[in-house]
N, C-alpha and C positions, 0 to 999 in steps of 0.2 A: 198683682206687684210682685216685682221681681227686686233682690237685695243684689246688687251688682259689686260692692264689695262696700268693708267700712264705711260708712257715711253719706253712700250715694244709693239711692233704691229708682227703679223706674215705676212708673205707674200706666198701663196702656189699655187701651179697649181695642182687643183683637175679634177678629171673625174667624181667625183659623187660629190652631195650636201652635203649629211648627213660627208664625212669625213672632212671638212672644219669644220661642227661646233665640231667634234671630236676631230680632229687634233690639232684646237687651244687650249684644253685642255692637250691633249698628249705632244707636244712638250712645253708649259710653262713650266711642269714640271721637266723637264730637267734640267733648271733652279735652281731649289730651293732645300732644303733639308727641310721642312716645313711637317710632316708627312700627314696634311691632303690632300694637292695638290700630293706627292708620294698615298698619296691610290685612290684619283682622277685619277689620271695617268694608274693604276691597274683598275680602274672600267671600265673608256672610253675605254683602250686596250681590254676589255672584250667583252663590247657589238658593237665595231665595226669590230672584226671579221666575226661578219656576213654579215656585208655589202661590197657589190660588186661593188667597183674600188678602187681608187688607188691616191696617192699624194704625192706628192715635195714638200720639206720645207722650206724658212731660217727663223727664229726667231732671231729678233734682239733686246736687250734691253738698254735702257739707262738711268745712274741711274750717280749721285756727287759722287767722292770716298768717301769711308763708311767714313773713318776720320781725322783728321785737320795732324796728322802725314805722310800720304798718300799725302795728297794732298800737304803736305808741299814738300816730296820728289817728287814730280811728278813736281811739281813748279820751282826746282832745276834745271830739267834737257830740263827747255822748257823757251823760252821769253816771250810765251803765258799764255794771263792773265786768261784762264779758264780750268778744267780737267776734265771731264766725262768720268767713265767708261760704257764703250758697249763690252758686251758679246755676243755672237753670236753661235746659232745653227742651222748649215745647212748639209739639204737630202734631196742627189741628186743634181743635174743640174741649181739650183735659186743660185743667192750670191748675192755676193756685193761688195763694192771695197770702202777703203779709200782714198783719192786722195786729195794734199795741193795744196789748193784753189792759191795760189801763182807763186809758180812754175810748178804744173800740174805732179808732182811726186805721184806716185801711193805707196800709207803709207804701205797699207793691201790690200788684196785680197782671198777670199776665191775660194777653190779647189772643183772642181767637183768632184762627188762621181758615180762612177760606176762599173759594174760588168763587161761591156763586152760594146765595142763600140754602142753608142744610145741606152744603158737602163742602164738609172741611177736608183740608189735605189729610193726606192718608201716606203710607209706605206700602206698597204691596201694588195690585194690580191699577197703577198710578203713573201720572210725569212727577209725582215729587218721591225726593227723596232723602233720606238724614241731613243734607248740609240745606236742606229749605228749613227746617225748625230755627226760631227765633230765640237766641242764644243771652244771655244775660247775667250781667253779676252782682251780689248785694250785700250789703254790710247787714247782719243780725245781730241783736245783743238782746241782753237778758232781760224780759219785757214785753217779747215777740212773739206771737205763736202764728207756724205757716199753716196755711189748710190746703191740702191739695187732692183734687178730687175731679169727677167723670162729667164727663156733658151731663148725664144723668141730676145731679147736684148742680150745677152752673143753668142748666135751661131751665130749673124749675125756681132756685131764688137766685134773689139779688147776691150783688157782693154786702151790701149792707144790713139786709138779714145775716147774712153770714156770719158777718162783723159783728151787730149785737147779740148772737148765741156766743161766740168770743168771749166778749166783754160779761154779761149776765153767768157765765160756768167759768171764768178766771180761778173762781176757788176750786174747782172739781179736775176731775179726772182727764186727760187729755181722750183718754177712751169714752169718759164721758159726752166731750164738746166732739167728737167723730160719728159717734151714736146717734147726736141730740140732731145733730145738721143731717145725719143720713136719713132718718127718722120725718122729719120737717119737711124735705125733698121729697119724701115720698108720697108725706100724703097732700102733697100739693100736687103732686103726681097725676093721683085722683081723682082732682076734683075737676071738675068739670065747669065750674065757673073762673078757676083762676086766670087771672093776669099775669100771666109770667114773664120771665127774661127772654124766653124763646117767643111768648106771644107779641110781645114788644116788639122786637126784632123781625119777625114777621111781620109785622104791618109799618115798620119802615123802609121793607122792603114790597109796600104795595101787595101784601094777602093776606086778605081777609075774613077769607073763605076758611075756616075747621080750624083755626089755629088759638080758639080762646078755649081756656081751661090747660090741665098739666098735661107735661109731657111723659108719659109711661115712658123708662130706658133705665138702661144697667146704672148701677148707682154706688160709685165708691170712694171711700173719703179716708182720707191719711194726715193725722195733726201731728206737727210736733210744737214743743214748747219749750223755749230755752231760760234754763234757770241761772240765776247772779257764780254759782258753780260749773256752770259745763264745760267749762278749758278745762276744770277736773276727772271731767267723766272719760271714759273711753266706750265706746262704738258697740254697740252687739247686737245681733236680731233673730231672731227666732221662726222660720217660715213652717 
């Protein structure tokens, strides 16, 4: 996990530590139109081409709505007291969900990117580039929880299972929510009889041998919860 600036972070699953450094900047550039950052993207990409390794990545940026007119329009469509803009760029099979705390409904979820089954888009020793990331923008209101995770989470827990944990722990801390999701995903990964999201995707692709049971893998979970006074808060982060 890399904090790129206040309100922006990158979740990356890398086979090389150098790729984590390079692509923290590469994917951040996909959010901006600033010429200096576009140059940084080009420079970093050229430098990274000689590094052996690869990385999937999910980058998320939070910010208040840019002007009062848009803020008023957003408030008119919801009873929530706070509205933030979330921008997402996801490349590969990490991803995120936005969950309504009170109902457990899934408001939004990213879709995985694969060339073929179990071969996700990756930056590095492949033909994929930061421009291939699926980019989208969404409004977040108080009462929304954002869950970001690697494929170790998403291959072992369904979106609804994750949403149910968010709903059941809506009065607990975000640390509790994140650790519970990670622990449940880990438990399932060790269950040799589990029918997981990964198992179901394998079946859909005609693969039936050796896919029943959990999928041991790296599991990283980050949770954000938006409160009614979030607009009055200042972002801070510790590494």
